[in-house]
Steps between C-alpha positions, in 0.01 A plus 500: 500500500400649834151635558637852545675489163186376328310823567370650179539171306241244398525138380248252362579248773660569836642244744553615859655269753567526872225756542304285746791439732448614857684806621712477811243687711526607860533151644848454354618847598797500736622857487373779278482876497174660388450859395140577587315819417301464823754360745835621364799265493425171675738209559332159510707215644423153635295658779297716261175341623557677835539841334171657389668746264699221337184296447314796348794604280546140381131477411522828309810372314322173412214700347748699290674183379163342420395809302827495306452131427152568366634775275764265362240228438283750315789606277594138424145396413423798279801427277308205348273543197373147426609277785645525850663207681587541867714227653543466875521251783214281619241674721559477872258524790586864562312744278779753555731266307264498200519864382358414156190341649465777756539765232229360273258368762491831683358674194307198371305476827426870497375490142330164554668346197706183469878536514619595149763230474550127478746293700682185398696279735858432397661191658761590757837329462741513789864547416665159462176306456426304182832602353542354149772243453825599332397351164173691482673816614769460232240440228313811612817706478577365153149583380528849641842551343370389160206738535726796567745409225224475242330820612493779245720787596324832491718761337435842641622792290735723692343833580670789324639771722342828401704715740799703385724779625593799283871432547443148366394643165835652405586439135876455530573375848801303385659813357407705803655249736827457313659815636841530656550360847563854621204638692569858392739686273385843609544408867787247517528541878216247546656229282701356788185371670219512241509196271794386709338278761354745752222634279361369169438740212124451512506562877685824433212597270243411765676718756520791256127475428429502875725806537308687228171405664626645830606817317149537352339459842741746665553738208570818697709349780696226317855632536831314507607649832173399670516126416727266697608202288514249785152587625358527150608147399480326840158340439565402140602131472675564166773702670594251772825402329608857429748664734408830669751683279353354182149585617615859524650480150178348365283775650736769370473345154123511514510868592739567210251337263221701658699820439525408130132418498404838646745687275356347184335756275121518519474233770122433512511297822666770707268761348193295594615458860597867533158608373320258731334309217395133546807275515488123558825324590518120468143485369385138509239387251323221314373542144373274225664477157350244262426199725781572747492670838806725524615550858772757561624824653563834332806676645329839476193646334405866535285775356650761267414871496271457198293223663673213318694232686854360491618150585864499611713186524847499659772292332846409632619339173855577386384550142189675376275257314156662519351257246535223758232663714234589243263222608553573870431873460210418270337316792567801723356735239172307486479476879568871559243593235237276659572629850554869443401604145161335442665243276649758260846359431596808296510690830772280648871554436760226561848594623807300595762649730847344469696526823834456320465793260246707688289522180127483444388302195147540364362173356131596494442423132691172504322394818164571337588291195624217722180509703285477188697194383460303822267204456477160669748333267762773533467521877525121531813493281662778703427321826642172368810679377548664839473161675768354271736791561 
């Protein structure tokens, strides 16, 4: 563990080695650039001793390095509770190469107290000297191997992941994912490139969600004739394999779905935007349900005329299976209530909008029941099921 990483931690006994090694210092400096507050940028080369600014800047830099070294020593020493062992090379004649002694003696002399440490000489062995013979070395290796083989293995329990996404809590993912290979029955013109190599079905859904977000942000100006398909998709990596003609078809399809969306009777989203009420598109959130942190994004959440709120989720499924999304919308219901309704979940409505049919489906009651049934065991089982599928 490095000294920097040890900050904030403490241990009964701390061993620090290499701390008494000499730094390179100015004598070994060949070429260096110093940034001095007093002298600006100074280049020190082999002839630095002939340059007054280089000498002064180098001295200033040495003081900074010495101060940083002292700070590191302080951090290392204060990690120890019961005992501190500092291991370094043998003292040399130069005090500058004994930073530990210099550090302590400077303050010990000032306070007129003995140095608060003890030293112990450790015999110095040069590499290659007194090398054990092959037999002794082999016996040592065998003893070490036996020690490791007989050591008790510490079993550490795997930490449970307490993070989940709302979409990972769907009750019937297998049923929801067993649809026809066709991307759309209502808009067959996209089937030649969606789910056919150029664009996956889930990527089609991602693009549609992004389109609806753009519509919400540009409610009054978002018109088919004002959006160029090539420019609109040019920065989106999901559309790289789609031809310019198919990009145009895709954008036209999105506008057709939007027309159905706007034509739907009693559309609360359009009414909220038209009235200028609070409207959050792609609202990211984190909430806590049981012991789990739920991390997700609500497609849209907005205030109704009566002061209540609506959570709206866009779906591109071929078939309408609202029961699949009860847990997901239950998470959204809790989040919207906590954020906008002082925690009153009765003031939050949950709607699904199906792009295929152009219908809104209210699942508020089912979402509430699903939310109330979510506990650690159920969430864990849903997550495991999702991983298997």
